[in-house]
Structures are given as structure tokens and as C-alpha cells.
C-alpha positions in Angstrom: 115.1 121.9 98.9 114.6 121.8 102.8 112.1 123.0 104.8 113.4 125.8 106.9 110.7 125.0 109.4 109.0 121.9 111.1 106.0 122.9 112.9 102.8 121.4 113.8 99.6 122.5 112.3 98.5 124.2 115.4 101.7 126.0 115.9 101.5 127.1 112.1 97.8 128.6 112.7 98.8 130.1 115.7 102.0 132.1 113.7 99.6 132.7 110.8 97.1 134.4 113.6 99.9 136.1 115.5 101.3 138.0 112.3 98.5 138.2 110.3 98.6 142.1 110.3 102.1 142.2 109.4 101.4 139.9 106.6 98.4 142.0 105.5 100.6 145.0 105.6 103.4 143.5 103.6 101.1 142.3 101.0 99.3 145.9 100.8 102.9 147.1 100.1 103.5 144.7 97.5 100.3 145.7 96.0 101.7 149.5 96.0 99.4 150.6 98.9 101.5 153.2 100.7 100.2 152.5 104.3 102.5 152.4 107.4 102.1 149.4 109.9 100.1 151.5 112.5 97.8 152.3 109.7 97.3 149.2 108.8 96.6 147.8 112.2 94.3 150.7 113.0 92.3 149.8 109.7 92.0 146.1 110.6 90.9 146.9 114.0 88.1 149.3 112.3 89.4 152.2 113.7 89.5 155.9 112.0 92.7 156.2 109.9 93.4 159.5 107.8 95.6 159.9 104.6 94.3 156.3 103.4 91.9 156.3 100.7 88.8 154.4 101.0 89.5 152.0 98.4 93.0 151.0 99.8 91.2 150.6 103.4 88.6 148.2 101.6 91.7 146.3 100.0 93.5 145.9 103.3 90.2 144.5 104.5 89.8 142.1 101.9 93.4 140.7 102.7 92.4 140.4 106.3 89.1 138.5 105.0 91.1 136.3 102.8 93.6 135.3 105.1 90.5 134.2 107.7 88.9 132.2 104.8 92.3 130.3 104.2 92.5 129.4 108.0 89.1 128.1 108.1 89.7 126.2 104.7 93.0 124.4 105.7 91.5 121.0 105.4 90.0 121.5 101.8 92.0 120.9 98.6 94.1 123.4 97.0 92.3 123.6 93.7 90.4 125.7 91.3 87.5 126.5 93.7 89.9 127.8 96.5 91.5 130.0 93.9 88.3 131.3 92.7 87.1 131.9 96.1 90.3 133.9 97.5 90.0 135.8 93.9 86.4 137.0 94.8 87.6 137.9 98.0 90.6 140.1 97.4 89.7 141.7 93.9 86.4 143.1 94.8 88.0 146.7 94.7 89.8 146.3 91.3 87.4 144.3 89.0 84.0 144.4 88.1 81.7 141.9 89.8 81.6 139.5 86.5 85.1 139.0 86.5 85.4 138.2 90.3 86.5 134.5 90.7 86.7 133.8 87.1 89.5 132.4 84.7 90.1 135.2 82.2 89.2 134.7 78.7 90.9 138.0 77.7 94.7 138.9 77.0 96.5 140.8 79.9 99.7 142.8 80.4 102.3 142.8 83.2 103.8 145.8 84.0 107.6 146.2 83.5 107.8 143.1 80.7 107.0 142.4 77.2 106.0 139.1 78.5 102.2 138.4 77.8 100.8 135.0 79.4 98.8 132.9 77.3 94.8 133.1 77.9 94.9 129.8 80.4 92.1 127.2 80.5 90.5 125.6 83.6 91.6 122.1 82.6 95.2 123.4 82.2 95.1 124.9 85.6 93.5 121.7 87.1 96.3 119.5 86.1 98.9 121.9 86.6 98.0 121.8 90.2 97.7 118.1 90.4 101.3 118.2 89.0 102.4 120.7 91.3 101.0 119.3 94.5 102.8 115.9 93.7 106.2 117.4 94.7 107.4 115.9 97.5 108.9 118.6 99.5 106.3 121.2 101.0 108.4 124.3 100.7 109.4 123.5 97.3 105.6 122.6 96.5 104.6 125.9 97.9 107.2 128.0 96.1 106.7 126.6 92.7 103.0 126.8 93.1 103.5 130.4 93.8 105.5 131.0 90.6 103.2 129.2 88.5 100.4 131.1 89.4 102.0 134.5 89.2 103.5 133.8 85.8 100.3 132.0 84.4 98.0 135.1 85.6 95.0 133.2 85.6 92.8 136.2 86.3 92.6 139.6 85.1 93.7 141.1 88.0 94.9 140.0 91.6 97.1 137.1 90.7 99.9 138.0 92.9 97.6 138.0 95.9 95.9 134.7 94.8 99.2 133.0 94.4 100.4 134.2 97.7 97.7 132.7 99.7 97.8 129.3 97.6 101.6 129.4 98.5 100.7 130.0 102.5 98.0 127.3 102.2 100.4 124.9 101.4 103.2 126.1 104.1 100.8 126.4 106.9 99.2 122.8 106.0 102.7 121.2 106.6 104.2 123.4 109.2 106.7 125.1 107.0 106.2 128.9 107.9 104.6 131.8 106.1 105.4 133.3 102.9 105.3 137.2 102.6 107.6 139.8 101.3 109.4 142.1 103.8 108.8 145.7 103.0 112.6 146.5 102.6 113.0 143.6 100.1 109.7 144.8 98.0 111.7 146.2 95.2 114.3 143.4 95.0 111.4 140.9 94.6 109.6 142.8 92.0 112.9 143.3 90.0 113.6 139.5 90.4 109.9 138.7 89.5 109.9 140.8 86.4 113.2 138.7 85.5 111.3 135.4 86.0 108.2 136.7 83.9 110.4 137.8 81.0 113.0 134.6 80.9 110.9 131.7 82.8 114.1 131.2 84.8 113.0 130.9 88.2 116.3 129.8 90.4 117.2 133.2 91.5 113.7 134.0 92.4 113.4 130.7 94.4 116.5 131.2 96.4 115.5 134.7 97.3 112.0 133.6 98.4 113.5 130.7 100.6 116.1 133.1 102.2 114.2 136.1 102.7 110.4 135.6 102.4 109.5 132.6 104.4 109.2 133.1 108.1 108.5 131.1 111.2 109.4 130.2 114.6 111.6 127.2 116.1 109.8 126.1 119.0 111.8 124.7 121.7 111.2 121.0 122.8 
């Protein structure tokens, strides 16, 4: 797998900030929050918005806060601490406080599939992250980390969001673009993700992500 983009750290951060609202909008749709881009933009600017629940408004603001946390912690390792801190930010509206930032110790089910991930351990996740971060190509490293965390389901809820931020941390650190699922591809992505959950066969989903879900800019020299 080749990197689609070859950006400097500064260029990556600039793009992430420029497209933060679009990234939050796409993430919200992936989570089933039915907002328009103008509504998302207004929420992130602390303006009054009609026809959006207070819970969904808070979820959108939490996604913004997680992006801010990510950009402030690019130089820190992608480890359990990072995952737990992101989870604590993005899952506040979904879970009781005692589940926030905590690796789950209960069984969870994934909608649309009979697959039930095993209860993970902190030691297993720690070692898996070490192995994943040893992948030489940064884009492949990011995608493999994304898929590992999505299928593992390390937390009770919010796992797609946590996985997305882990993926973007790797991409941005290495100047390889930004991961987000375009709204028009949400259903296709979800269908391929369910197939991956069920079969643990990732090649089709990986190619789809590479082709349609990693964006960036090619700067002229």
C-alpha cells in the first residue's frame, strides 16, 4: 500500500483544522445523527439550532473537543492512555461516568451482525498497538489500527469514534491525509464494516477506505 498524500506535519495540521467541521459532520452521520452541514457548523460556532436534540448537540461538540485533544497531543504516543482519554471525551452522552475511559469487562453486541467480540484485556491491547505501530507504511498502519479497534470493541460504546481518532492521529503525524467517511458512502461503509465484523476479512474494506475515505491536498512545490 502506498501513501496517497505526502504532507509535512504543518500541512497536515492545517488541513485538519480547515476541514474540522466537515470531519465532525461526517462522523456525526456515521453515528446516525441526522444533521445538515449548516446545522453542524452552527452548533460548532455555539449558535442556536432548531430541530436537533440537546443530546445530539452535545455529541457534536464532543467530537470537536476530541479533535482539539488529538491536535494538541500529536507528539504523544498512540497508547491506551490516548484511547481512554479520547473515549472519555466522546462517550459522555452515551455512557455513565464509571464506563468512560474504561476498557470493557462485559460482553457487547454489534448491531447487524451475530459477531460478539471477546472481552479484551489492557495487556492484549497494549501489545497489539505495539505490533500495529511497527507497520512500516503509515497509511496501512492507520487503516489496520482503525479496523483492529473497530472489531475489538475495547469500550462499551463509542468504539468507531475512538478508532477514527486513532487512525487520524497516525495519518496526521505522518502527513498522509485525514480519514472520514463521506456522507454519501455511509451506507456502503457500514455494509462493508458488518461484513468485516462477521468474517474478519478486511481486504475489501481496506481498499474502500483507501479509495474513498482518506482525503488531503497535494501542495504544489
